[in-house]
Structures are given as structure tokens and as C-alpha cells.
C-alpha positions, 0 to 999 in steps of 0.5 A: 500500499502506497501512501500518496503525497503531492510532489514537491519542488525539484532542484536546478539540475531536474532531480526528481523525487524519491520514494522509500519502499521500506519504512523510513522518514520522510519530507527529507530536504536539501537537494544536489546541484549539479556543477558546483564546486563545493559539497557546501553549495550541493546541500540546498534546502528544499521540500521534498515529498515521500511515498512510504511503502511498508511492505517487507516483500519487495526488500532486496538482500542488501538494503537496508543494512547496517554499514560500520561508518567512521568513529563507530557510527552506523549508516542505514541503506534502504531501497527507494525509487525515483517517482518520475522514472520508477527507477529503484535506487539505494538511500544510504542515511548518514547521521550527521555529528550534531556538535563538534564535541559529540561522538555520535554521527559522522562529521560534516568534513568526512561526508563531504569527503566521501560524496567528493569522492563519489562524484568523481568516480564513474566505473562499471565495478564501482557504485554510482552516486545519483543524488544528494539530499540533506535534512536536519540530521542526516545526509541521504546519498541516492546511490546506484541499486545493488541488489545481489548481495555480497560476494561471498555469500553468492560463493558460499552457496555454490557447491565448488568454485574453479580458479577460473571463476575466482580470478574473474572475480578477482580481476573485477576487484582489480579493475574497480581498484585500477580505476581508483588508483589511477585517480590517485583514491585509495579505498582503505576498507577493501573487505567482503562486506564492501565487495557487492554483486549487481545482480547475482542472477546471471552466470558471471555476476558483476561485482560493485565496490561499495562504501567509500567512508574511508577513502582518501585522495592521496596527494604527492608531497602530503603525508597522510597517516590514520588507524582505521578499518577492519583489523583482518583487512588492514596493511601493516603500515596502518597498524604501525601508524606510518604513512599511507598510500595506494599499496594499503588496497593492494595488501587488502586484496591479498587477503580477500584473495587468500580467503576466497581460495582457502575459506581461511583468514591468513592473520586473523587471530583470537584477539584484535591484538593477536591479529594486528601482531600476525600482520606486523609480522606477516605471519601466514602460510599455505596450509596444505588443509587449505590450499591442496587444490590451489595452484602456484600461481595463485600462491604467488599472486597472494605472496606478492601482494602480502609483502610488508615493504610497500615498495615491494608489494605488487601495484594495481598495474602488476596485479592486473598483469600477473599470469594467474590473472591473465590466465582467466582472459580469453587470450591465446593459450601460446601467448599465455604460456610465453608470457608466463615462462617469462615472467617465471624466468625473471622472477626465478632470477631475482629468487622470488618465487618458486617454480610452479607445478606442472599445470594440470589438464583439468582445472582444479576445483576449490570446495566452497565448504570452508569459504561458507563457514568462514563467511557465516562466521565472520562476515556473511549477512547470510543465515546457516539456512542460506536464507537472508535475515530481516535486515529491516528489523535489525536496522530498527534494532541498531537504531533502538540501540543507539537510542538506548545508548543516547539514553544511557549516556543521558541518564549517566550525565543526568546520575552525574549531575544528580551525584553533584547536587547530592555531594552539594546537598550533603555538603550544605547539610553538614555545614548547617548541622556544624551550624547548629551543632555550634548554636546548640552549645551556645543555647545550652550555656546560656540555658545553664546560665538562666538556670543558674540566674533562676536558682539565684532568684529563687534563693532570693525570693526565699530570703525576702519571703523570710524577711517579709515573715520576719518583718510581719512578726515583728510589725505584730510585736510593735503593734501589740506594744503600740496598742499597750502604749496606747492604752497606758497613755489613755489611762495616764491622760485619764489620771492626769486629767483627774489630778488636774481637776483635783489640783484646779479644785485644790488651788481654787480652795486656796484662792477662796481661803485667801480672800478671806484671810485678806492679808493675813498669812499672805506670805505664808499662803503664797509660799505654800501654793507655790511649793504645792504647784512645784511639786504636783508639777514634778510628780506628774512629770515623773509619772509620765516619764516612768509610764513612757518608759514602760 
């Protein structure tokens, strides 16, 4: 079922719109414009519409497949269709690196380099670039559709393989590499996964070299060093971080040829370190178990490719002229024999090669059982029952794994942030706890001082209460004494009043008597009255003083 959409604008080059057959993203923008000198000008933004096809029945064997790209990132390849013509192509989605600090995705310079190289090449044995699109997260390369699967998968399904068939495939690989090397382009990632068949349903399938993510243009006078590629197929100069050139591809061709003819890998160890050590030591041999049916010419071809010194390693032109390769071509037998004996004499004079065995009348048939086992174990996308796995599901799993990995990294960052926050909170808590301890000690000291002062106040209060009680008792006693004195004073006053009254009466009587006697005895009476008054006054005064003292 197709979901129709309105066509969007196209680029200046007249590039048509595309439709993905497998589940994928829509609304990719940016279109390749022909005639521009730089990729920056090629990737222009314009809205594009897609029809999405959800059926899995039209999925090809290699699309979508997951391609290992630079820096451990992935590119997803899906099958697509040009709307205007109905022609099918492959769409390679390359995840862009969003920032320089990020390790996810491919940086723009590397994408530009791959696109620039693909635009330079046009050869029957090399995949062709048709268009480039770009959106916010991906760059999409519209490539020639290569639907025949991997070469090793195809050969592993055959019961047997003759050296002539093997040389025909190696010759196609050499032709593609020769075209690259004439343009000073090194692939740097030649391996079985990157050697595809255009169509496997023909007698002699056509080989296509794919994946130019590691390819570089070799410039004279410019030293280039890097450590990349698949360990099993890299040259010693890559392992040793030495200047790299076109010779590295020739080493990889030697390894591929060795595996193709024997089903065994010449340098593969139990670990990556062991594999790299075997490569630097050029530690390999032609075990009879694997090479009993292999000709000396084929072994000689491999020997001259697996040479550590790059200057002594076969160049691409020399490899194409090697007798083992030329024997597979439709030339006259006499020309081949003359050429072979000439090369043999030259090589033997230099002591570089052993004399080949006498050619058998019947071509040797190479058993493909070990190649099938190797393909299944190491590089194939083919399951043991010779049917292809569901690459679409695998691609989604890889995308999900990438999202999970991104989520795990975000979770780790959140964990680190949370840990920092917790450490900050713990630090604040410790500071607060120390401050509270100090405040608690101060409060405890103040409370102790208050208790001491309170006890003093209570003691003073008790003393005051006792003093008040004593004062009350004293005041009661004084009051009683005052009452007693008041009573005595009242009695004294009454007595004094009585005495005064008596005295008045007595004085009055004396006055009467003085009138009666006139002047008789006046001197006597006057003296008597004065004496009596003085006596009376002294006597009463002493009584009052005595009573008061009491």
C-alpha cells in the first residue's frame, strides 16, 4: 500500500523526487545541485515529499543493511524509487554529527569527502552516486541499487569454485581498484562486506565496490597517516601508523584472495591484538589443509601482495599483469605460456618465487565448504539455512540500540549531575549541622546560665519571703506594744486629767481662803501654793516619764 503525497519542488538539476519502499523518514530536504565546486553549495534546502511503502516483500538482500562508518557510528541503507521514472536506487542515510564535542554521527568534513570522491568516479565496478539530500539530522546519498548481495555470500552457496571463476571475480575487483588508483584514490576499506554483486542471477555476476566512507585522495608531497579499517584486512603500515598510500588497498586484495581460495583468514587471531601482531609480523602460511587444490600461480599472486615493504608490494598494474589473473582472460594459450615463462624466468632470477607445478589438464575445483563456514562466522549476512535475515528489523534494532545508548549516556549525565547535587546538598547539610551544633552549644550554655540565675532568684525570693515573714512578726509585736502604750497613755491621760481637776479644785480652795483672810498670813499662803504647784508638777512629770519608759 502506498501513501500518496503531493510532489514538492525539485533542484536546478531537474532531480526528481524519491519514494522509500521500506519504513523510513519523510520530508527530507536539501538537494544536490550539479555544477557546484563544493559540497557546501550542493546541499541546498528544499521541501521534498515521499511515498512510504510498508511492505517487506520488495526488500532487497542488502538494503536496508547496517554499514559500519567512521568513529563507530552507523549508516542505514534502504531501497528507494524515483517517482518520475520508477527506477530503483539505494538511499544511504548518514547520521550527521550535531556538534564538534559529540562522538555520535559522522562529521561534515568526512561526509563531504565521501561525496566528493563518489562524484569523481564512474566505473562499471564501482557504485555510482546519483543524488544527495540533506535534512536536519541526516545526509542521504542516492546510490546505484546493488541487489545481488555480497560476493562471499554468493560464492558460499556454490558447491564448488574453480580458479578461473575466482580469477574472474578478482579481476573485476582489480579493475575497480585500478580505476580508483589512476585517480590517486585509495579505498582503505576493501573487505568482503564491501564487495557486492549487481545481480546474482546471471552466469557471471558483475562486482561493485561500495562504501567509500574511509576513502582518501592521495596527494603527492602530503603525508597521510591514520588508524582505521577492519583489523583483519588492514595493511602493516596502518597498524604501525606509517604514511599511507595506494599500497594499502593491494594488501587488502591479497587477504581477500587468500580467503576466497581457502575459506581461512591469513592473519585472524583469537583477539584483535593477536590479529594485528600477525599482520605486522606477516605471519601466515599456505596450509595444505586449505590450499591442496590451489595452484602455485595463485599462491604466488598472494605472496606478492602480502609483502610488508610497500615498495616491493605489487602495484595495481602489476597485479593485473600477473599470470594468474591473465590466465583467466580469453587470450591464446601460446601467448599466455610465453608470457608466463618470461615472468617465471625473471622472478626466478631474482629468487622471488618458487617454480609452479606442472599445470593439470583439468582445472582444479576449490571446495566452498570452508568459505561458507568462514562467511557465516565472520562476515556474512547469510544465516546457516542460506536465507537472508530480516535486515529491516535488524536496522531498527540498531537504531533502537543507538537510542538506548543515547538514553544511557543521558542517564549517566543525569546521574553525574544528581551526584553533584547530592554532594552539594550533603556539604550544605554538614555545614548546617556544624552551625546547629555550635548554636546548640551556645543555647545550652545560655540555658545553663539562665538556670543558675533562676536558682539565684529563687534563693533571693526565699530570703525575701523569710525577711517578709520576720518583718511581719516584728510588725505584729510592735503593733501589740503600740496598743499597750496607747492603753497606758489613755489611762495616764485620764489619771492626769483627774489630778489636774483635783489640783484645780485645790488651787481654787486656796484662792478662796486667801480672800477670806485678806492679808493675814498671805506670805505663808503664797509660799505654800507655789511649793504645792512645783511639787505637783514634778510628781506628774516623773509619772508620765516612767509610764512612757514602760
